[in-house]
Every structure is written in C-alpha cells, then in structure tokens.
C-alpha positions as CSV (number, residue, x, y, z in Angstrom):
1,M,125.4,-2.6,112.1
2,N,125.4,1.1,112.9
3,Y,128.2,1.3,115.5
4,Q,127.9,5.1,115.8
5,K,124.3,4.7,116.8
6,H,125.1,2.2,119.5
7,Y,128.0,4.3,120.7
8,D,125.8,7.5,120.9
9,T,123.1,5.5,122.8
10,L,125.7,4.3,125.3
11,I,127.1,7.8,125.9
12,N,123.7,9.5,126.1
13,R,122.5,7.0,128.6
14,A,125.5,7.6,130.8
15,K,125.1,11.4,130.6
16,N,121.6,11.2,132.0
17,R,122.2,9.1,135.1
18,L,124.0,9.2,138.4
19,L,126.3,6.1,138.6
20,E,126.9,4.8,142.0
21,G,129.8,2.5,143.0
22,Y,132.8,1.8,140.8
23,S,133.0,3.7,137.5
24,E,135.6,4.6,134.9
25,R,136.2,7.9,133.2
26,H,135.8,7.8,129.4
27,H,136.7,10.4,126.8
28,I,133.7,10.7,124.4
29,V,136.0,12.0,121.7
30,P,139.2,10.1,122.2
31,R,142.3,12.2,122.9
32,C,144.1,10.6,120.0
33,M,141.4,12.1,117.8
34,G,141.6,15.6,119.3
35,G,139.4,15.1,122.3
36,T,140.2,17.1,125.4
37,N,139.9,16.7,129.2
38,R,137.0,19.2,129.4
39,K,134.0,18.2,131.5
40,D,131.7,18.1,128.4
41,N,134.0,15.4,126.8
42,L,134.0,13.1,129.8
43,V,131.5,10.6,131.0
44,A,131.4,7.9,133.8
45,L,130.9,4.3,132.6
46,T,130.9,1.0,134.3
47,A,133.9,-1.2,133.5
48,E,131.9,-3.4,131.1
49,E,130.5,-0.3,129.3
50,H,133.9,1.2,129.0
51,Y,135.3,-1.9,127.4
52,V,132.3,-2.0,125.0
53,A,132.7,1.7,124.2
54,H,136.3,1.1,123.1
55,Q,135.3,-1.9,121.0
56,L,132.7,0.3,119.3
57,L,135.3,3.0,118.6
58,V,137.6,0.4,116.9
59,K,134.7,-0.7,114.8
60,M,133.9,2.9,113.9
61,Y,137.5,3.9,113.1
62,P,139.2,0.6,112.0
63,G,142.3,2.4,110.7
64,N,143.2,4.1,113.9
65,H,146.0,2.0,115.5
66,K,146.0,4.0,118.7
67,L,142.3,3.1,119.3
68,I,143.1,-0.5,118.6
69,H,146.0,-0.5,121.0
70,A,143.9,1.2,123.7
71,A,141.2,-1.5,123.4
72,K,143.7,-4.2,123.6
73,M,145.3,-2.7,126.7
74,M,142.0,-2.8,128.4
75,T,142.1,-6.6,128.4
76,I,145.3,-6.7,130.5
77,S,144.9,-7.3,134.2
78,S,146.8,-5.7,137.0
79,S,146.5,-5.6,140.8
80,N,144.4,-2.4,140.4
81,N,142.6,-3.3,137.3
82,I,141.1,-6.8,137.1
83,R,139.5,-7.7,133.8
84,N,137.3,-10.8,133.3
85,N,136.7,-9.9,129.6
86,K,138.6,-12.0,127.2
87,L,140.6,-10.6,124.3
88,Y,138.3,-11.3,121.4
89,G,139.7,-12.9,118.3
90,W,138.6,-10.0,116.1
91,L,140.5,-7.6,118.2
92,K,143.7,-9.7,118.0
93,L,143.4,-9.8,114.3
94,K,142.8,-6.1,114.2
95,V,145.9,-5.4,116.2
96,S,148.0,-7.6,113.9
97,A,146.6,-5.9,110.7
98,S,147.2,-2.5,112.3
99,K,150.8,-3.3,113.0
100,K,151.4,-4.6,109.5
101,E,149.9,-1.4,108.1
102,Y,152.0,0.7,110.4
103,Y,155.3,-1.0,109.6
104,K,154.4,-1.0,105.9
105,N,154.2,2.8,106.1
106,N,157.1,3.1,108.5
107,P,159.5,0.3,107.6
108,E,162.4,2.0,109.4
109,K,160.7,1.4,112.7
110,H,160.2,-2.3,112.2
111,P,162.3,-4.3,114.8
112,M,163.7,-6.5,112.1
113,N,165.3,-3.4,110.5
114,N,167.2,-2.8,113.7
115,P,170.6,-4.6,113.6
116,E,170.8,-4.5,117.4
117,T,167.3,-6.0,117.9
118,R,168.0,-8.7,115.3
119,A,171.3,-9.6,117.1
120,K,169.5,-9.9,120.5
121,M,166.7,-12.0,119.0
122,S,169.2,-14.3,117.3
123,A,171.3,-14.7,120.5
124,S,168.1,-15.4,122.5
125,M,166.9,-18.1,120.0
126,K,170.3,-19.8,119.9
127,E,170.4,-20.0,123.7
128,F,166.9,-21.3,123.8
129,Y,167.5,-24.1,121.3
130,K,170.8,-24.9,122.9
131,N,169.0,-25.6,126.2
132,N,166.0,-27.2,124.4
133,P,167.3,-29.0,121.3
134,E,164.2,-31.2,121.0
135,K,162.1,-28.0,120.3
136,H,164.2,-26.9,117.3
137,P,162.1,-26.6,114.2
138,S,164.5,-29.0,112.3
139,K,163.4,-31.8,114.7
140,S,159.8,-31.7,113.5
141,P,159.1,-33.1,110.1
142,E,155.8,-31.2,110.0
143,T,157.4,-27.9,110.9
144,R,160.1,-28.4,108.3
145,S,157.5,-29.1,105.7
146,K,155.6,-26.0,106.6
147,M,158.7,-23.8,106.6
148,S,159.8,-25.3,103.2
149,A,156.4,-24.6,101.7
150,S,156.4,-21.1,103.1
151,M,159.8,-20.3,101.8
152,K,159.0,-21.6,98.3
153,E,155.9,-19.5,98.2
154,F,157.8,-16.4,99.4
155,Y,160.6,-16.8,96.8
156,K,158.0,-17.6,94.1
157,N,156.4,-14.2,94.8
158,N,159.8,-12.4,95.4
159,P,162.3,-14.1,93.1
160,E,164.7,-11.2,93.4
161,K,165.2,-11.9,97.1
162,H,166.3,-15.5,96.6
163,P,169.8,-16.2,98.0
164,S,170.9,-17.5,94.7
165,K,170.4,-14.0,93.3
166,S,173.0,-12.6,95.7
167,P,176.7,-13.4,95.1
168,E,177.4,-12.5,98.7
169,A,174.7,-14.8,100.0
170,R,175.8,-17.6,97.8
171,A,179.4,-17.3,99.0
172,N,178.3,-17.2,102.6
173,N,176.1,-20.3,102.1
174,S,178.9,-22.2,100.4
175,A,181.4,-21.3,103.1
176,S,179.0,-22.3,105.8
177,K,178.3,-25.7,104.2
178,K,181.9,-26.4,103.6
179,E,182.7,-25.7,107.3
180,Y,179.7,-27.8,108.4
181,Y,180.7,-30.9,106.3
182,K,184.3,-30.5,107.3
183,N,183.3,-30.9,110.9
184,N,180.6,-33.5,110.2
185,P,181.8,-35.5,107.2
186,E,179.4,-38.3,107.9
187,K,176.5,-36.0,107.2
188,N,177.8,-34.9,103.7
189,P,175.2,-36.1,101.1
190,M,178.1,-37.2,98.9
191,N,179.2,-39.7,101.5
192,N,175.7,-41.3,101.4
193,P,175.2,-43.6,98.4
194,E,171.4,-43.2,98.6
195,A,171.6,-39.4,98.8
196,K,174.0,-39.4,95.9
197,A,171.7,-41.4,93.8
198,K,168.7,-39.2,94.6
199,H,170.8,-36.1,93.9
200,S,172.0,-37.5,90.6
201,A,168.5,-38.5,89.5
202,R,167.1,-35.0,90.5
203,M,169.9,-33.2,88.5
204,T,169.4,-35.5,85.5
205,E,165.7,-34.7,85.5
206,Y,166.3,-31.0,85.9
207,Y,168.8,-30.7,83.1
208,K,166.6,-32.8,80.9
209,N,163.8,-30.3,81.3
210,N,166.2,-27.3,81.3
211,P,169.0,-28.2,78.9
212,E,170.0,-24.6,78.4
213,K,171.0,-24.4,82.1
214,H,173.4,-27.4,81.9
215,P,177.0,-26.4,83.0
216,S,178.3,-27.6,79.7
217,K,176.3,-24.8,78.0
218,S,178.1,-22.1,79.9
219,P,181.6,-21.1,78.5
220,E,182.5,-19.6,81.8
221,T,181.7,-22.9,83.6
222,R,183.5,-24.9,81.0
223,A,186.6,-22.8,81.4
224,K,186.6,-23.1,85.2
225,R,186.2,-26.9,84.9
226,S,189.0,-27.1,82.4
227,A,191.3,-25.1,84.6
228,R,190.5,-27.2,87.6
229,M,191.2,-30.4,85.6
230,K,194.6,-29.1,84.7
231,T,195.6,-28.7,88.4
232,E,197.2,-31.2,90.7
233,T,193.8,-32.6,91.5
234,N,193.5,-33.9,87.9
235,P,192.2,-37.5,88.1
236,S,194.9,-38.5,85.7
237,K,197.4,-37.9,88.5
238,N,195.7,-40.7,90.5
239,P,196.8,-44.2,89.3
240,E,193.6,-45.8,90.7
241,T,191.4,-43.3,88.8
242,R,193.5,-43.7,85.6
243,A,193.0,-47.5,85.8
244,K,189.3,-47.1,86.2
245,M,189.0,-44.7,83.3
246,S,191.1,-47.0,81.2
247,A,189.0,-50.0,82.0
248,S,185.8,-48.0,81.3
249,M,187.1,-46.8,77.9
250,K,188.1,-50.4,76.9
251,E,184.6,-51.7,77.9
252,Y,183.0,-48.9,75.9
253,H,185.0,-49.6,72.7
254,R,184.4,-53.3,73.1
255,K,180.7,-52.9,73.2
256,K,180.8,-50.4,70.3
257,K,182.9,-52.9,68.2
258,L,180.4,-55.7,69.0
259,A,177.5,-53.4,68.1
260,N,179.1,-52.6,64.7
261,G,179.8,-56.3,64.0
C-alpha cells in the first residue's frame, strides 16, 4: 500500500475545505522531522482524520520512535480529549519494537541498568507478593514451567551469563540455599527420600554421559574431599558410621569370596 499517497490525499483534501465544528491542528511535516509552526505546515483535521494521519506517518517512517509515541498518545483519553479509537495491535507491537531498538542503541538509559530503579521495582514486587502470596509465580505450575523453559533458552543462547560461570553468583546462591534450608530443614531435598533418589539417579545418568566431569576426575576436587575427610567430620569418628561401613565391607568380601568359589 502507498501510505504516502493516502497521506497526501488526506492533507490536500483538508487544505481545500473549510472545516466547521470541532477540529484539530496537524503538522504536515512533523516537528520531530524538522517541521515548523508556520501556517503552510499546519492543517485542520477532524479527530478521526488526525488519528489516521498519525497512523499513516508511522507506516511511512517505521523507524521514528517519536512518531510511534505520538500515535500511541493519541489513544489516551482525558477529560478534554475523549477517544473512542482503540489502540490497534500493530501499534502496540510497533511501540514495543521501537523501545527495544532504542534501548539496544542506548543501553545506559534502560531502567534495568539503573540500580535505584531496580531496587524500587524489587521492593514493590516483594510487597505485592507478600500481600498476595497466591499470585506468586512459584504457585503456578504452568508459570514455573514457562519460566524454566525461558531461562533454559536464554542460557542456551547466552552460556556466558549462566550463574554457574560467575564465582560470585555461585557463592551467593550457595549461601542463600544454606540459609533457606537452615530455616526450613523439612524442605531440604536431602531430607526427602524420594527427592534423594531422584537426585541420585539424575547425577548417575549425568556422569554416565559425561564421565570427564565426575568429581573424581578433578585433582582439585579430590584434594578438597580428602582434606574434608581428615577433619573432625570424618565418618570414622562416628561409631555408628564405622559399624555400618564395617558391616558393608564384610558383606562385600563375603559375596566376593562366594563368587570366587
């Protein structure tokens, strides 16, 4: 469709008539594109024509975010400016795309890059979910599933941003989990036999497919485990554990002896 032709037709018709009743002043060449307030750049349009004119301008100059914003603002009602026109889906999408492009080229102006704005948003969300716990995303299996899929896709495309790649993020995550399970021991997966079994099966399958990532393959991990075993938490310091280990070894050697005749 030739949007310029439709726009010119609308403007020329308005120039050659005397409009009676309510009208709105329109800049033929928008001010954001260098237009002035001179008489030859102004034309009187009906409210409907004015709205159509701005939609045509967005179609003609899809990369101009100021024109998109102006068209969107025309859909907002006020006591002095009543609009019956609905905000069309294409215009909403255009606003969204325009914002993304703008913040892509001006990342420093994005609200999420402002510590103060992020803190306010975080506090606001915490307060909201505190007063409406049933609306928290974690309460909806469907929402949790969507969030999980979204995060997996994001980290798949941006592996360098995964928390596991940041020592600081890993330390914070570990400290947070320890504090949570300390205050809610009943929710610790390790206190749930079913959860422990699932975790064990998952880890066994993972190391089966990725043997090179097994802790036993890492000298650093082996050294840490060895040092930990030599401390006071060594199972050998626990009579009950020692008895279990002894019984297990006896059973192992008994079966081995039977197998060898």
